[in-house]
C-alpha positions in Angstrom: -2.8 -15.2 -18.3 -1.4 -18.1 -16.4 0.7 -17.9 -13.2 3.9 -18.4 -15.2 2.9 -15.3 -17.3 1.9 -13.2 -14.3 3.2 -9.7 -14.5 5.9 -9.1 -11.8 5.8 -6.1 -9.5 8.8 -3.8 -9.4 9.8 -5.4 -6.0 9.6 -8.9 -7.5 11.8 -7.8 -10.5 14.3 -6.3 -8.1 14.4 -9.5 -6.1 14.8 -11.5 -9.3 17.9 -9.5 -10.4 19.4 -9.4 -6.9 18.9 -5.8 -5.8 17.1 -6.8 -2.6 20.1 -8.8 -1.5 22.2 -5.6 -0.9 22.5 -4.0 2.5 22.5 -5.6 5.9 22.6 -9.4 5.8 20.2 -9.4 8.8 17.3 -9.4 6.3 17.0 -11.7 3.2 15.6 -10.6 -0.1 12.4 -12.6 0.8 12.1 -10.6 4.0 12.4 -7.3 2.1 9.9 -8.5 -0.5 7.4 -9.5 2.2 7.7 -6.2 4.0 7.5 -4.2 0.8 4.3 -6.0 -0.2 2.9 -5.4 3.3 3.7 -1.7 3.1 2.0 -1.6 -0.3 -1.1 -3.4 1.0 -1.4 -1.0 4.0 -0.9 2.1 1.7 -3.6 0.8 -0.7 -6.0 0.0 2.1 -5.3 3.4 3.8 -5.9 5.4 0.6 -8.7 3.4 -1.0 -11.5 5.4 0.6 -10.2 8.9 -0.1 -12.9 11.0 -1.6 -12.9 14.5 -3.0 -15.7 17.1 -3.1 -16.8 18.4 -6.5 -17.3 22.1 -5.7 -18.9 22.6 -9.1 -22.0 20.8 -7.9 -24.5 22.6 -5.7 -24.4 21.1 -2.1 -27.2 21.1 0.3 -25.8 19.0 3.1 -22.6 17.3 4.1 -23.9 13.8 4.6 -22.5 12.5 1.3 -19.1 11.6 2.8 -18.7 8.2 4.5 -16.8 7.8 7.7 -13.7 5.7 7.4 -14.0 2.1 8.5 -12.0 0.6 11.4 -10.1 -1.5 8.8 -9.1 1.6 6.9 -8.1 3.5 10.1 -5.9 0.5 11.2 -4.2 0.3 7.8 -3.5 4.1 8.0 -2.0 3.6 11.4 0.2 0.6 10.3 1.4 2.5 7.2 2.3 5.6 9.3 4.2 3.5 11.8 6.0 1.7 9.0 7.0 5.0 7.3 8.2 6.4 10.6 10.4 3.4 11.4 
């Protein structure tokens, strides 16, 4: 698949048909697309390391779970701030 055949995201489709131009003129559709992509990236980074415990398996210790990296914690904080604003 070449760049011209790249599958567009929903935000890119909305930008293409003009939906991201509505609202306050303070922000352009490019600004909205950029912020939407940043929000997506932070959400993905913040949730990538989520693990669940399988309670059907016998457990002896609790050392199987990894601590979250600084990068993941920073992404979670950025995502939470973005959602709050």
